[in-house]
N, C-alpha and C positions, 0 to 999 in steps of 0.2 A: 672744519679747517684741517687740511692734510698736513702731514709732517713735511717740513721744509729741509732741503739740503743746504749745506754751507757750513760756516764757521760756528764758533760757540755762541749760544743765545744769552742775551742779557735782557732782563725784563724789568718793568716797573710795577711796584705793588703799592696800592693805597690800602694800608692796614687801618681800616676805619673802626670807629667805636661801635657802630651798629652793623655796617656792611663793609666788606672788603672787595677790591677789584684788582685786576692785573691786565697788563697790556705789553705789547712789544712792537718794534718797528719792522715792517715787512721789507722785502727786497727793494721796494720803491721809496722807502723812507717814510711810509705812512703809518702812524700809530693805529694799532688794531687791538680791540678788546679781546682778551682770551676768555672764552666762556668756560664755566666749570663743568663738572661731570653731569650736571642736571641741565646743561645747555642754557644756563642763565648767566647774565653779564655781571651780576654781583652775588656775593656769598655772605649770608649773615655771619657776623663775627661772634658766634655762639658755639660753645663746646659742651657736649653731653658726655659725662664720664660713666660709661656703662659698668655695672658691677663685674662683668666678665673681664674687664681690662681694656676693652675696645673703646675708642673715642669716636664720637660722631660729631662732625663739624658742619654747620650750615643750616639749611632749611629744616631738616628733620630735628636737629638739636633745638631750634627755636620752638618748634611745635611741642617737643618733649617738656619744655618748661612749664606747660600747663598741667602736666601729669606728675612729673618728678622734679620740681623746682630745686630741691636740695642737691641734685646731681648735675645741675646746669650752671655754667659760668658764662656771663655776658657782661658787656660794658667793661671789659678787662682793660681797655686803653686808659680809662680814667685812673687806674691804679698803677700805671707804669711808673717806675722809679721808686715805688714802695717795696718794702721787704716781702709783703705778702698780699695776695688777693683778699678782698675785704670780707669774704665769707668762707666758711668751711665747705668743702666738697667731699661728700662721703666721709665725714669726720676728720678731714685733713685740710690743712692750709697748703696752698700752692703759690709759688711766686708768679707775678704777672708775666715775666718772660717765658715761664714754663707753659702757661696756658696759651699765650700768643704763638709760641713755637708750634703748637698743634694746629692752630689756624693756618699758619704759614706752610706747614707740611702739607696740609690739604690743598692749598693753592698751588704749591710746587708740583704735587702729583698731577693735578688737573692740567697745569700748563704743559707738563712734559708729555701728557697724552696728546696734546694738540700740536705742539711745535718741536718736540724732541727735547733732549737733555738741556737743562738750564744751568749755565755756567756761573751766573751771578745775578744779583738784583739790586736795584735802588728801592729803598723803602721810604715812604713819606711819613712825616710827622707834623703836628701843628708847629707853626713858626715859633711860638713862645715856649715850646718844650725846653726844659733846662737840660744841663749836661747829664744828669742822672737818668732822666727819662729817655734821652737819646741813646745812652749806653744800654739801657734795658731793651730798647727796640732792636738795636744791633745784636744784642745777646740772643734775643728770640730768633732772629734770622739765622745766626750761626748754629744754634741748637737744632733748628729745623733742617740743617744741611745746606743752607744757602750761603754762597759767598756774597756778603754784603759789601758792595763796592762804594756805596755812599748812602747817607741819610739826607733826604731832601725835604725842605720846607714845602708844605702842601700848597700854599698860595703861589709860590714860585712855579711849582709843577702845573697848577691850573693856568697860569699866565702863558706858559710854554704851549700848552694844548690849545688855548684860544688863539694865540698868535698864528699857529700853524693852520687852524681851521679857517681863520679870516683870509689868509693868503689864498688858500685853495678855492674858497667860495668866491673870490674876486677874480678867478680865472688863472691863478698860478698853477704851476705843475706840482703834483703831490710828492715829487722826488726832491723837493727843496725843503729840507728839515728846518723847522721854525721859519717857514717861508716868509711870513709877514715881517718878522723881526729883521730879516736880512733885506727885504724889499723896501722897508720904510726908510725914508731919508730924514724926516724931521722927528724929533723926540716925541714919543707917544706915551702919555702918562695914563696908567690904568690903576683902578682900585679893585682889588679882589676881596669880595665879601663872601666868606666861606662859613656857612652855618650848617653843620652836619647834625648827625643824630645825637652826638654827645659832646662836641667841642665847637668852639667858635674862633675864627681867625679873621683879621682884616689886615691887608698888606697893600702898600703903595709901591708901584714899580714904574720904571722908565724903560721903554723899549726904543732904541735908536740904532738903526743899521743892524749890525750883527751882535749888538750888545744889549743885554737885559740886566738892569740894575735894580735891586731892591732898595728903596729909600727909607722905609719905616715899616714896622710890623708890631702887632700886639694881638692879644686874644684872651680867652677865658676857657680853662680846662673843664669847668663845671657848668657850662652853658651850651645847650644844644636842643635838638628836638625833644629829647627826653624830658626837659623841664616843661615844655609845652604839654606833653602827655601827662605829666604829674599834676598840672593845673586841672586837667579834665578829671583825673582820678580823684583828686581832693574834692572837687565840686560834686562829683557823683556820690562819694562817700558821705559827705555832709547831708545830702538829701536822703540817702539810705538810712543813716543814723537817726535823722529826724523822724522818719516813719517807723523804723523797726527797732531803734535803740541798740543797734549792733553795727560794728565797723568792719567792712570787708577787708580792710588793710591788716587786720589781726590774723587772718588766715592766709597762708602762703598760696594755696590754690585759688581762692577767691580773688586775691590780690593780682596774681599773674593773669587770670582771665580778664580782669578789669584793665590791666595795663595794655594788653593786646587790643581790647575793645577801644580804649582811648586812642591808641596809635591809629587804628582804622578810622575813627571819628575825625581825628585831626586831618588825615589825608582826604576824607570826604569833603571836609569844609574848605579845602583848597579849590574845589570845583562846584560845590553846592552851597546854597544859602543856609541849609539846615540839615541835620542828620539825627539819627536815632541810635541809641545803644541800650543794652540790657545789663543791669547789675544783678548778679546772682550770688547769694551768700546764705549759708545756714538754712537751706531749704526754702528761702524766700527770694522773690524776684521783684525788680522795680524797673519798668521801662521808662526811659528818659528821652527827651528831645533837647538838642543843643543847637542854637543858631550861631551863625558865623559872627554876628554882632556880639553875642554873649561871650563867645570864645576869645574874640579880640580884646574885649574889655578885661577879662580875667587874666590875660597874658600880657597886657600892656607894659607892666614893669619889666618883663623879660626883654621885650623889643626895645625899650628905652635903654637897657644896658648895652645893647649892641650899637644903638645910635651914639651913645656917649663914647664908646671905643672908636667908632669911625671918626668922630670929630677930633678925638685926641690924636689919632695917628696922622690925620691930615695936618694938624698943627705941628706935630713933631717933624713931619716931612718939609715944613716951611712952605706949604702950598695953600691956595684958595681953590674953591670948586671950579672957578672959570678956567683954571689951568689943567683940570682933569678932562681927558678925552673920552674915557670909557669906564663904566662900572660893570664888573664881571660878577655875576651871582653864581656861586658854587655851593654844592652840598644840597641834599634833598630838602632840608628844612627852609632853604632860601626861596623855595617856590611857593611858600604861603603868601596869599594876596597881601596880607598886612605887611610883610617884609618888603615885597616889591613896591608897595605904595610908599612905605617909609623911605626907601632908597630914592625913589623918584622925587619925593618931597625934599629930602636933605641935599641931594646932589644936583637936582634939576635935570637929570638925564635918565632915560629909560634904561633899566638894567638889562644887560646882555645875558640872556638865558638860553642861548642857542645850542650849547653842548649838553648832552645828557648829564645830569648832576652827579650820578653815581660813577661816571667813567672819566670825567675831565681830569681829575688828579692822576689817575693811573696812566692816562695817555701822556701827560706831561712827564711823569716819572719814567715812562718808556723812552721818550726823547732824551731825557737826561742820562738814562742808563747807557744809551748808545754813545752819546757824547763823552761820558765819563770813561767808558770802556776803551774808546779810541784814544783818549788822552793818556790813560794808563798804559796802553799798548805802545804808544809813541814814546812815552817816557822810558818804558822798559827797553824798547828797541834802540832808541837814539840817545838816551841819557840826557834828555832835555831838562834844563833847569826850570823849576817852577817859579811863578811870579813872586816878586818880593813883596813884603808886607808894607802897607801904607803907614807912615808914622801918624799916630794919634796925638801924642804929646811928648815933648822932650823937655826934661828939667835939667838945667846946667849944673855942674858941680857947685855946690852951694857954699856960701858963707853961712854957717849953720844959723838958722832962724832962732830967735829967742824962745820960741815955743815949738820945738821940733816934734814931728811925728815919728814914733819909734817902733821898730819891730819888737815883738815880744821876746823876753829873755827866758830861755828854757832852763837856766840854772836855778831859778827859784824853786823851792820845795813845793810839792803838789798843793799843800794847804794854802800857799800864798800865790799860786799861779793865777794871774788875772783872767785867764781864759777857762779856768776849771769849772765855772758855773754856766758855760754856754749850753743852752738847751738845744737839743737836736744837732749839736756840733760834734766835738771829739768823742763824746761817749758813744756815738753811733758809728765811729770810724776807727779802724786800726791804723797803724802807721802808714799803710799803703792806700788808705782811702776806702777799704772794703767796708761793706755794711754788715749788719748782724749775720752770723751763721744761722741757717734755718733752724738749727736745734734750739736757738734762743726763743723761738716763738711757736714751735710745734708742741702741742699739748698732748703728751703721751698718755695722760689719764683718759683721754677721749678716743685715742687711736688704738685699733686692734692690730695684732700682728699681721702684716700684709701677706697675701698670697703671692706666688711667684710673679704673676702678671702685674699685680699691684706694686711689688717691689721694684720692678723695672720702671713703672710709671712714676713711683715716688722718687726715683733718682733725679727727676726733674727739679726736685726741691733744692738741689745744689746750685741752681741758677741764681747766684748772688753776684753783686757787683765787685769788680776789682780793677786793676790797671793793665790788664792784658791788651795788647794792641792787635788790631786786625791787620793781617798781611795783605796789602792791596796789590801785590804782584798778580798778573793774570797770564794765562798761557793760551796761545792760539790767537790768530788774527780775528778780532770781533767784527771786522768789516767784510769778511769773506762772502757773506750772502747778500751784500748790498750792491746796487748798481753803481757804476763809477761816479756818476754825478752826486749820489748820496754820500759816498766816501769823501769827496771833495768838500761838500757842504759841512759835514760833521766836524771837519778839522778847522772850520772858520768860526764856529759859534763861540761866543764868549758870554759868561753869566757871572754877575756879581751879586752876592747875597750879603746880608747883614747879620750881626749877632743879636739875638733876641733879648739877652740879659746882660747887665753890666758885670764886669769882672774887676776884682780888686783884692786887697789884702786886709787882714785884721791889723790894727795899729793900737798902740798905747800912747795917749797924749800926755804931754809934760804936766798938765794940770790935773791929771788923773782921769781914769775911765778909759774904756776901750771904744773903738769905732771902726769904720770901714773907709779905706781910701781907694777910690775908683781909679783904675788905670785905663781901661777900655770901656767907654760908656755903651749902653744899649744902642742899637741901630747904627753902629759903626760899620762902614763898608769893609768887606773882607777881600783880601787879607789885610790885617791891621797890626800895628806895633806901637807900644807906648813905654816910656821909661820915666820913673820917678826916683828921687833920692830921699832916703830916710836916715835916721840916726840911731846908733846903738843906745841901749837903755841905761847903762851904768859903766863905771870904770872897770877895766880888766874883765870885760865880758867875754867868756870863752866861746860862746855859740850864739847864733841868731837863727830863729825859726820863722819862716815866711808861711803864713797860713792863707790859702787861696780861697776866695769866696766868689759866689755867683748870685746875683739877685739885685733888686732895686731898693730894698729897705735899708736904712742906715743902722738898724738894729741887727747885730751880727747873728743873733739866734733866730732871725727870720729869713736868713739867707742860706744857701746850700754850700756846705764845705766841700770843695773839690779835691783838696789834698794839701800837702805841706812839702816844703823843701828846707834844708838846714845848711847853714854855713858853719863849719866846725873848725877847730884848731886855730882860732884867732890869736893874734900876738898877745903875749901876756901883759904888755904895758899899754894896751889900747885904751885911750881915754873915752869917757862918756860922750856921746854925740858924734862918734866917728861915722862918716858917710857910708851908707849901704845903698848901692844902686840896684834897683829891681826893674827888669824889662819883661813885659808880656808881649808875645807875638802870637797872634791868632791867624792860622792859615785859612785858605779858602774852603776847607772841609770842616772847619770848626774845631780843629785841634789847637790846644793852648800850649805854647812852649814858654817856660819860665826860666829866666836867668837872673841870678842875684850875685853881686860881687861886693865884697868889702874893699873899698878902693884904696885904703891906706896900705894894706898888705897885698892886695891883688888876689886874695882868696875868693874863690867863686864856687857856685853850684848851679847845675841845670837840671830841669825835670820837664817832662811832657805830660800834660793832662789830655788823654786821648778820648775821642769818641770811639771807644774801644768795643771789643766783643762782649764785655760785661762780666766775664768769668775767667778764671785761670785756665791754662791749657789743659790741665788734668781734669778739671771739673767740666769744661765744655766738651771734652771728649767723652766723659762718662754720660753727660746729659744727651749728647748726640746719639751715642749708642743706645741709650734708653728709648729715645724717640724712634730710632730705627726699628725697635722691637715692638712698638705700639702700633696696632692696626688703626689707621685713621681713615674714616669713610665720610 
């Protein structure tokens, strides 16, 4: 692919658990996969930390896991949102955004070799990723030197890619971006079943005219092809132990060899009725044969988990299967015969598998990147007002109920604070919502004094979460390299997503105990707005603190604390139960804006919970500089 002339490039990146891919829209508006430096369409999401300070990303890093597993990081996506990656690399802990940034740097380098400088990117995430995970993903992109113009749900990206492909295959012109979506007159309901290497998503979408709307979504961060591999590994280890009384899982090298053998066996069983694999450990070997029937039986509980998620999302969307027009199978693991048979059985429709599973999400992300860049450019150039939020709930000014729900009182001494015992809540957050500083979990007793190259690499440990906002201003016309028809089409496309998790506040009830009051339920169309009225907790209360939560559990310690806002300097004579009006506004990009007002005095406070860059400006600059000095190949 030769370098292309024209305006700034905006690409789509599918940052996968096991493999990553990237794409862009060419001059005719067609999504095109950008191959890596090895001329492959996907790149293993694996990083090898060489003792020299160099980092190897991709195929060679995956092979190195067989030889030096302690120097290799994989399945990093499963730890996104956590303070640290789950294992030490060369005696040190790294944050997941730090490791992901190295993967993204490799992708960016490869893309720029193919299409020229990359001005910005849309990075996809599972639809059920919470705010913390989305922040971490955005942070990884910023550290890698990418301008992250949006974080997009993977099923939505896949639906965009399928819509375009269907239109072209039916004789449409490829310069009509999201062609099918624009050409379709009647609503078209699609189910996107996305079973990847490490995560699972299912999403219901309506495509009507130039409008694509997400109706409901759900998923599982700990369910993917890896779990199918583990079933094979555990089966093989049981047989090995039975014969040799030794467990290959106890040795990192034996285990890694078996994991790769299990992955290959799983792929073989998608096209063959049986396969063979060899278990080698402690100088002993055991040849094994595995049939597809045995494999499907041992993994049936995993498949059932996906079946249940599909049924639940259909129910939440208020649909029955006769109303669904198409089932789109996305992700490499969705190609297993057992998965396709289950989908056919449940839905009554043959799954659509016509797009390469490793490229569909990246293609949709590229389409969205072009649309988003054009939208940002138009807003920047014309000062266009963004769409207003849809009201979710409006609570009128109340006659205070006998049992009011009350925001917490920050005046209480710490020992009596009703929220002091929240596990995973405030003790893990500073006032601005930041997580632990890396020093809190870096074990100096196991760490040696770093060499200069290591010192630069270790600066990535500063990639922790805070409330810094991504500046979404862009420079240069992103439509410069498109044909005129493509530019016109890009300005017409509309997309409506939903929030994957409920949003609410911590409350103290009149009869005692704390709980969660939901303002914006999960699967609400974006943008959305909701208002509820609560009451102060006692007479002459000087302050009110609003603690903002994300999650489905009614137990506050099982939800994610997004941040707090305070109303201070309340009137000295304010009686107990004085109304406090709280408004949540969730914009189309998933940013949460919070406004609280004590209506008697008119005292108010506002805050914004951003899908932000994940770190402070100073730390992100240090981390970016560190990445720039790390050789990534």
